[in-house]
N, C-alpha and C positions, 0 to 999 in steps of 0.2 A: 860768726856768719858766714865767712868766706867758704870754710870747711862745709859748712850745711849745704850751700849751694852748690859746691863741687859734688858733695854726695849725691844729691838730688840728681844733678846732671848725670853723674855715673849710672844712677839707677835707671833713669830715662833712657840712656843710651842701650843699656842691657836689654828692658823691655822692648825697645824698637827693633834691635837685634835679633830678638826671640820671635816677636811676632812676623818678622820678615823670614827667618828659616821656616817657622810653622806654614807662612803662606805659599812657600816654595814646596814644602813636603805636600801640602794638601792639593796643590795644584798637580802636582806629579801624581799623586793616588788618583784624582779625578781622570788624568788622562790615561792612566794605566786601566782605569776600570771601563772607560769609553772604549779603548782598544779592544777590551774582553767582549764588550756587548757587540761591538762591530763584527768581530770574528764570530760569535754566536749568531748574529743575525744572518750574515752572509752563509753560513753553513744551513741554518735553518731553511732558508729559501731553496737551497740546492736539494736539501732531504726532503723538502716537501714535494717535489718534482717526482720523488721516486717511491712516495707513500704507495701509490696502487700497484707497484712492483714488490713492495716488500710490506705487506699487510699483515705477516705474521710475526712483526717484531717482538711483541711480547708474548712468546709461545706460552702455552699452559701447562705444558708437561714439567711437573715438579717432582723428580724420583726421589725416593726415600735416601738417607744417608748411607743405610745398610745396603742397597741394592747398587749405588755409586761404588762403594767401597768394593764390593763383591766383584765389579765389573773392572776396577783398577788393579785389584789383585790378581786376578784371572790374566789380565794382559800382561802386569809385571812378572809373573811366573813364567808364562809362555816365553817372554823376551829373555828372561833368566835361563831357562832350559834350552835356549836356541831353538824352541819350536816355531819361532817365527822367520819364515823364509821369504826371500824377494818375490816367489811366486804365489805366497799365501796373502791373500787379501785381508787386511785387518777390518774388523768391523768398526764403522765410524763411532758408533757408542761408546765403544771401549776405550778409544783414545781421545774423544773430546772432553773428558774432565781432567786431562792431563795438561798442565801449564807448559808448553813446549814450543811455543810460536812467538814471533817477534810482535811485542805490544804496539807498534807503530806502523803506519803504512808511510811509505815516502822515504827520502832521505834523512838520516840522523848520523849522530857521532857520539861514541860514549865520552861524556864530558868527568864523570866521576865514577868510580869502580867501588863495590862494595869494601866496607872494613867494619871493625868494631865499633867505629865512631860513626859510619855511615851506613845504615841498614838497608842498602838498596843499590841501584845504580841509577845515574842520571843521563839520559839520553836527548843531546841537544837536537831540536828539530825545529823548524820554522812555527810560528803561531799559527792555529788553526788546522794544523796537521792531524789526521784521524789517528785516534788511539782505540785500539780493539781488546777485546777480552782474550786472554791467553787460553783461556778453557771455559768450558761451560758451567754455569752454577747460577747462584743467587745472590743478588745485590745485598750486602750486609747493612751498607750504610753510606749515605752522602752527605757531607758536610763542609763546613769551612774552617781551616785551622790557620791561627796566626803565622805559624812556620811553613806549613805545608800547602796552605792555600786552599782551594777547591779541591776535595779529595771523594774519590769513591773506592770502597772496599768490596771485594767479592768473595763469597765462600763458595768452594768447588764442590762442595757436598762430600769432602773426603778431607785428608789431612791437610790439603793445600787452601792456601788463603792469598789474593792478590791485593795490592794497594797501589793506586795512580793519583799522583799528586801533582800540584801546580797547574790544575786544568783551567782553561779557559771557560768551559762548560761542561755539564755532564747531562747526558739524555735519559737517564735511568733514575729510577727513586728507590727506595729502600724496598725489599721484598720482591721487586721486579726480576725475572728470569732472563738470563742472556747466554748467547750461544758462541762457541769458539768461533773466533775471527769476526765477531760482530762490533761495529763501531760504538763505542760506549762514552766518548768524550774527545773533547778536542785539545790539544796542546795550547797551553797558556802560559802567563807569567804571573800567576797569584801567588800571595803569600811572600816569604823571605826568599826571594829570586832575582837575579840580577839580568838573567836573560831567559827567552822561553825554552823550556825543556819539559821533559816528562821526568819526574821521580818515580822509579817502579821498584816494589818490594815484593819479595816471596817468602810467605811464611809456611812452615811445616809444623803442624801441632802447635800454632802460636809463636813458634821461634823464628826468627829473621835468618834466612840462609842466602848464600850468594846465588841471584838468578842465572847467573852465566855457568853455573854448574848443571842447570836444567834447560836453558835456552841457548841455542846457538844462532847468535847474532849475524853469522856469516851466510846463513841461509838464503 
């Protein structure tokens, strides 16, 4: 009888400890989600003030992949043949589909680089920092992943695709068009993340490559 009572006491203690840990975990999750909502709310108020100045957010131009690839090939060939000189003005449309700009506005620091096990770069930045599209394109998908948190993927209508993860919020949906340099989301701490940052991936023909080979973060 004494052993039975001891057994039940141990079970009760274990169950109590589990409920205690689970309560703490849920409390932290709720606090994290509330923080993301607050970040989104503050930015939405800010962006609403600019709607009249940026009424063309979802522009309707959606060029074909063939046309975009032709523009890219022409630009890259001219660059390779050294035909692009300092005094020759580049056609904005030629370079708008090439991912070569920093995906963040404001201060940031590289917290993790690209590797075989980490198919992107992590840019530590304050919650609510603006994330921009590194090239013109069309949103492939916006979804939530257990590891990556809130994610937005963009097809740049050529061999390039980009992924932005751990977002606080995204301002676009699948099939929306985005411009190079346009704010598409805010830095957050969603998913498996210990601190606010942007996880950024660059893919060429579906294969992950080191973004630092294409984007100069010192610009």
